[in-house]
N, C-alpha and C positions, 0 to 999 in steps of 0.2 A: 503493500500500500504506499502511496506517495504521501510523505509528510511535509507540510507546509508550516513554516515558522512564521512569526508575526512580522508584518512588514512586506512579506513577499506577494507578488502579484502573479496569478495564473493566467496565461495566454493560450487560447486554443486557436491554432494555425490551421485546423482541418476545415475543408470546405463543406463537408457533408455533417449535417447536424443530427442529433438524435431525433427520429420520427416520433418515438413513443417514450415517455419517461419510464426508466426502469423501476419496477415496483420493489418493495422489500420482499426479498425472496425466501426469508425465514420467518415471515409474519405468521405464517400458519403454525409453525413449530412454537413460536413465542406464545400465540394465543391459547394454543392447545395445552401448553404446559401450565400457563397462568390458571386456565380453567381447572386444570387437575389439582393444583395446589389451594387455589383460593386464598392466598396468603394475605391479601389486604381487606378480606371480608371478615366482619365479626363472627365469632363462633356461632352465635345464635342466628345469624342470617345466612349461614352457608347452605347452598343448595346440596341435594343428594347426588352429587357427581363427583367423579375423581377419587381423590384419597378419602373424601368425607363418606361416599358411598361404599368404599371398600370397608371402612371401619364399622359402619352401620351393618354391612352384611355379615361380618364376623361376629359382632357382639349382638346380645349378651352371651357369655360363656357361662356354662353350668358345670358344677362338679358331678362326678359320675353318681353320687347318691342324691342329687338334687338338693342338697342342703345349702349350698352357696352358689351364687351367680354374680358375675362380674358385668357391671353395666358401663358401657362408654358414654362419655359426656361430651368431650371435645378435644381437639388437639391444637398444639401450638408449634409454630416454627420460630425459633429464636435466632438471634443474630449470629452469624458465622464467627468462629473463634480467630480465624486467619483470613488475610487478604488473599486474593487471587495470586499475586507474586509470591507471597510466602508459601502458598500451596504448591506452586510450581517448583520452588527451590527445596522444599522439604518433602516433596512427593506426597502430598496429602491430598485428600478430597476436599474440594471447596463446597461445603453444603451447609444447610441450616440444621441445627440440632432439633430433632423431632421428639416432641413429648406429648403424650396423651393423658388426660384426666379421667380417671375411672372411679366407680363407686362399688364397693363390695357389700353385698347383702347377705346376711345369715338367716337361715330359716328359724332358728331357735332364739333369734335376738331382734329387737325392734331397731336397734342402733346400726347405722351403716358406716363404713369407713371410706373416706375419699382421698385419693392420692395421685399425684402426677407421677408418671412412669416414662423413664427415657428409653426410646426405641432404637435410636441410631441417628444417622445423618441423611437428610434428603438433599441431593445434589441441587446446586444453584445453576440455573441457565444464565451465562453471561451474555454480554452485548451481541455477539454474532450468532447466537443460538447454540453455542457449544458448552460443554461441561469440562470441568477439570476434575478427572478421576485419578488418584494415586500420582499427581503431578503431571500427568498427560492430558492433552486436550481431546475430547472424545465428542463426537456429534451423533445425532439420531438419523437414522436412515429410514425413509418411508417404505413400508411394505404393502403389497397387495394382500388383501385378507379374503380368503374364500368364503362366499356367502354360505351361511348355514342352510341346510335343507336336504333333499333327497335327490340324487342323480341316478339315471339309468343309462348305460351305455353298452356298445358292443365290444367285448374283450378280445376275440379273435375269431378268424374264420377258418374253418377246416373243410375244405371241400364244399359240399352244399349245405353244410352245417354252420350255423352261427351260434357262439356262445355268448350269452347276455351276462350281465352283472349290474350291481347297484352299490351306491355308497351313501352312507348316512353321515352327514357332516354336521356336528352340533356346534352351537355357538362357543361352547367351552368343553373340553374334554376329548375323549379318544374318538378317532374316526373308526368307522365300521364298515367293512367291504364285503359284500356278499356275491358269491359267484357259483358257477356249475363247472365242475371238471369234465374231462372227456368221457369219464365212466358215469356221468349223470349223477355225481354226488354234489349235494348242496354244502358249500363250505363258507366259512366266515374268517376274516382277517381283522385283527385289531391293531391299529397303529402300524401297519406294514409288518406285523409279526407273522409267524408261520401259520399256515391254513390249519383250521380245526373244523370238524364237522359241525353243521348247523345245530344238530340235535343236542350237542354239548353245550352251545351257547344258550340254547333255550332252556336247558336244565339249570344252567348256572343263573339266569337273571329273573327266573319267576318260579316260585314253588308249584304253581298250577301246571307247569310243563315238566315236572321233575320225573315223571315215569314215562316209559314207552307208551303205555296205553293213551295217556293223556295227549301226548304229541300226535299220536295216529289220528285221535279224534279232531285234531285241528285241520287235517286234510281229507278224512275219509268218514263216511257214515258208518258206524259200528252197530252190531247187533249181538246179542248173547245167543250162543248156540248150545 
């Protein structure tokens, strides 16, 4: 980047001017990360998005015997302990100390305990949309996300026979691929793992399909002889 000191004049000798003003190319990342943190929003006014939505999804946390549960109140982002230059020199992460305030409720007591808990550091996005992680500059790279849903496709063609398959793509979680082998066996793959028979998959996900008789009733009309 060209640095201009005070008193210097910049002259452009080019004949072709910019037809369109160049926009802020990292504005999307800045706005997105700002909405994720909601740092300048009061805790009581934060929307259920980003980090706030994540904490609300996790809490409350209950003990195994249901005698206690931990309630989430709000989170705070404190001032970073070091400057960006110091983080680069000391190979540290430039981030906000993240603390959450929680309230512990006990079933056998009407009193509750409220306390702030330190969780770690949340990286700070500096001017150009980059982060300083362990002293090194890192940036976010946009990725295409596959829309959740069910897809059907042709897996292969062998002679006059066409083998079909399907994919179940969740919003979060494992991909499930369903297909038919050359020997007409219905198989399932979970997250690119090895193929397993579809009957084993059905037995695992639902007790109503745990026996051979129950699985057969899904596909055939049965009668007692």
